[in-house]
N, C-alpha and C positions, 0 to 999 in steps of 0.2 A: 504493500500500500504506500509506504514511504517513497519507494522508487517511482511509483506511478505519479505521485503528487509532484515529485521533483521534475519528472519529465514533462508533466502538464504545465507547470509554471515556467519551465525553460522554453517550451514551445510558445506559450502565450507571450513571454518576454521578447522572444525573437520576432514574433508576429507584430508586436507593438513597435519594436525598433524599425521594422520594415515599413509599416503603414503609418506610424505616428507622424513622421515628417510630412507625409502627403496631406493628412488631415490638418496639420498645423498650417501648411501653406494655403490650403483651401480656405481655412478660417481667416487667415491673414489677408487674403484678397477679397473677402466679403461673400464667399459662396454660401456661408451659413447665416447671413443676415436675414432678418424677416423682411417681408414686403414693406412694412411700415418703416423700418430702419433704412431701407434702400431709398424710399421716397423722401425721407427726411434728409438724407445725405445729398440727394439730387436737388432738393429745394434750396440747400445751402450754396450750391454752385451749379449754374446752368451748363457747365462744361462736363459734368460727370456722366459717363456712359455706363449703363448696366447691361451686362450680357452674361448669363450663366451658361456653362457648357454641360450642366448636369441634369437639368429638369426643365419642364415646360414653364412658360412665362406668363400665360394668360391670367393667372391669379394675381400676379403683380400688377397687370394693367387694370384689372377691375378694382383692386385696392386703391390705385392711384386715382381712378375715376371717382370713387366714393369719397376720397380725401379732398380732391381738388375741386370737384363739382364745376367743371368748366362750362362756359356758355356755348361753346361750339365743339363738336367732336367729328372726327371722320371714322367711318365704320366700314368694315369689309375684311378681305383677306390680306395677305402680305402685299398685295398689289396696290394698296392705298397707304402704305407706311411712309410715303415720302412727303406728306404734308407736314409743315413745321410751324411753330408758334410765330416765327418772325414774319410770317405772311399775314397775320391777323391782328386786328386792333383790340380784340377782346381775348379773354383766356380760352385757350384751345388745348385739346388733348387728342392724340392719335390712338384710336382703338383698333388699328389695323392688326389683323391676325386673330381677332375674336370671332369673326364671321366667315367661316370657310364653306358654308352652305346656308340655305334659307332656314333650315332647322336650327343651325347654330345661332342664327340671328334671333330666333324666337327664344332660345335658351338664355340669352343675355339681355333680352329686351327689358325685363322687369328691373334689372339692376341699372340699366341706362336711364330708364324713366325715373327711377328713384333719385338718380343724381341730378336730374332736372336741367339738362341742356336745352337751349332754345333752338338750336340748329344741328341737324345731322347731315353730314355730307357722306352719302352712301354709295360706295363703289360696288357694282354687281359684276360678277364673273359669268360669262356666257355659259360655262359648263354646269352651273347650278341648275339650269333648266333643261339639261340634256339627260334624259332618263337612261341613255346608254352608259353614261358616266355615273349617275347617282339616281337610284330609285326613290320616289317620294315616300316619306314617312310622316306619321302624325306628329306635329310639333308638341313640345311640352315646355313647362316652365322650370326645368331642373335647375336647382341652385348650383352655380359653378363652384368647382373645388378651389379652396383658397391656396395661395402660394405657400409651399412648404419647403423649408430648407433644413431638413433633418439629415445628419451624416449617415451614410450607408456604405457598406463595404464595396458596393458596386461603383461608388465614386472613385475608388482607388483604380479600378480597372479602366474607367473612362479617362481618368487623369493620365494613366500610362499610355493610353491610346493617343491622346493629344501629344504627349512627349515623343512618341514614336513618329508621329507625323510632322514633328517640328512646329507645332501650333501653339506653343506656350511662350508667353512673354514674361520672363522672370524678372523684369524690371518693376520693382515695387514702388518706384518713385512717383508714378502718376496716381491720380485719385480715382481712377475708374474702378468699377466693381465687377468681380467675377472673372472666370477663365477667358471668356470671349471679350468682356468689357476691357480687360487689360490690353487687348490687341486693337481696341477701337471698333469692335463688332458688337453691336447691341443697341439699346434704346437710350435716347436722351430723356431729359426730364419732361419733355412734351410728348413722349411716345414715339417720336421719329426714329426710324431704323437707320443706324449708321452701318455702313458696309466697309469698314476700314481696310482690312487686308485683302478683300476681294478686289478693291479698286486699285490697289498698289502693286499687285503682282499679276503676271500673265495667267489667263484662264485656259486650262487645257480642256476641260469638259465642255465649256460653252463657247470656245473660240469660234468666231464667225457664226454664232448661234447653232453650233453643231448639235447640242443636246435637244434644243427646242425643235429643230428640223427632224431629228430622229423620232421625237414624240409624234409629230404630224405624220410622218411616213408610216408609222405603225398604228396610228389612231389610238394612242394610249396616254396615260398619265395626264389627264384633264383634256387632252386633245382628241378624245374619242369622237368618231363620226356620228352624225345624227341627222334625221330628216325633219322632225317636227318637235317644237318646244313642248314639253309636257304641261298639260293644262293644270294638273294638280299642283305642280311646282308654282305655276303662275298664281293660282288662287292662294296658296300659302304665302307667297310674296306680297300679294295685295293685302292680306290680313296683317302682315307685319307692318306695312306702311300705315295701315289704319290704326294699329296699336299706338304708334308714335303720334300720329296726327290727332287722334282723339285726346291726347294729353297736351295739345297745342304746341307740339314740336314740329317745326318745319323740316321737311326732308327733301334734300337735293339728291336725286338719283342720277348716276352717271356710269358709263362704261369706261373702265380704265384702258389705257393704250396697249397696243402690241407694236413691236418694232416693224418698220416698213417692210423689211425683208421677210418677216413672219407673215404679215398680211398677204404679201404676194404669193408666198408658198401656200397658204390656205386657199386663196382665190384660185390657184392653179388646179385645185382638186374639185372644182365645180360644185356639184350638188352634195358632196359628202358632208359639207357643213351648212346645208340649207336650213337647218334648225335655227341658225343665228338670224337669218333674214325673217323667218317666221316669228321668232321671239320678239323682235323689234316691232313687227306689225301688230302682234297680239298685245303688247304693252300699250300701244297707242289706242287700240280698241277698248282696253280696260281703263282708259283715261289715266294711265300712269305716265306722267311726264318724265323725260330723261334727257340728258345731254350725252352725246355720243363722241367719245374721244378715242375710239378704236384706232383711228388713223391719226397718229400724232403729227405727221407731216402737215396736216391741214391747219395746225396751230403753230407751225414753225419749228417743231422739234425734228430731230434726226436720230439715226441709230446710235450715234456716238453718245447720246444722252441716256442710253438704256443700260440697265444693270445686266439684263439678259433678254431673251426674246419676248418675254411677256411681263417684265417689271420695268416700268419707266422710272427714271431717276428723279432726284429733287428738282432739277431744272425743267424737266418735262412737266412736273406737277406744278411748278410755278406758272408755266405757260397755261396749264389747265385752269388754275385759279384766275389768271388774268382774263381768259376767255369767259369763264363763268361770271366774272364781274361785269362783263359787257352784256351777256345774254340773260342774266338774272339780276334784276335791279337791286334787290336787297343784299346780294352777295357783294355788290360794289360798295355797300356801306360798312361792311365788316372786315374787308381785307385792306391791307396797306399797299395800294397800287404803286406808290412811289418806291417802296422797298422792293417790291416784286420786280418792277422794271429795271431797277439798278442791278439786282442779282442776276436777272436774265442777261442783260447787256454785258456784264463782266464775266459771265460763266458759260456763254454759249458753247455747246459741244462737250461740256463737262457733265458728269453724273451728279456731282455734289458741289455746293459752295464751301464745304468744310475744307480747310487746308492744314489744320494742326493735327495730323494723324499721330497717334501715340508711338507708332513705329518710326516716326521721323521721315517716312517716305512721302511720295506725292502720287496723285492720281495719274495713271498711265493708260495707254491704249490696251487695256486688259482683255478686250474682246478681239483684238488683232484685226481691226476693221480699217486701219490706216488713219485713225483719228489723231489730230495734232495735240490735243489736250493742253492747250495754252490759254491762260486767262487774259482777257482783254483789259489793258489799262491797270493791271495790278502788279505789285512788286514780286520779286522772287520769293520762294518758300524759305522759311516759314513766315507767315503773315498773321493778320488779325485772327483771333480765335473764332471758330464757327459756333453758332448758338445751338 
């Protein structure tokens, strides 16, 4: 028995020696902060980026929503994460990532209504209405899971995976939070999604939109083919709009953009994506007004301003807001058109206006499209800090 206990404690001791430094490092960089603590740190400095490499972040955004109670929110999938506070005259928060389907929108609707925003800028993805991609289900009001930062042994495995990939920034001098945040990948205090290392290194997977084109060719991973927009999806979407508007919340519905090369690729397949045309027709028949930014070139954007084939960058979304301010009168009263125009003029062809990447790098032609990536009328890097 004595020898067993000695062996047990020796094993435990060696185990602690092996994993203890990992847990200490994760604690030191903020991976085990609560959502409330993260929000408080970000409130103290608009520069702080939070990005965890270990868990889902939806609960963090809902906690921030409840804490901040902004007048304006953007809602949708990751494709709407590029709206930022600096574009608005009133308090704004980006809820991008909380709604990856119509059903998910219903799941968080009560919490959004409780926070009391006056305006929701709602980006809708075409595939939400394609039953080939997603079958309709009855929506419910499930309470979202809170953000939990509890140490787990699996954290050690994930950490070692990041080390193996060379994806750890061991510089503890910056104030950013989390494994991803330390590299400049994560959310600002307004919910905006920073893509630090993606923009500063060449992309092998999505170079020249290779990954998106592969999805289109195979009709998979959101780019499934479809003939007709599902009516049940449409009715559930109408009910979601009604839930917000019944609480006197104005909803601006829009289609987020695709890169021009991706639009051309989808157009070349003819009727395989005919459900998109049907969808837009049915929305009008149901008196659901929307703004269509599927083709970003129509508002002056180009493929150099894209993160990938179906995620427009910050500058593209500045252009969207500028166009919204012209086409929707009250949007013009809540956005700072002067700031928007200045940022567009000085960052044309860029993905982001941010220049102070934690890695010390600069935005490059990461999609290998032949983009110059030079800012007009601005000094060399580093320069004024991005908000």
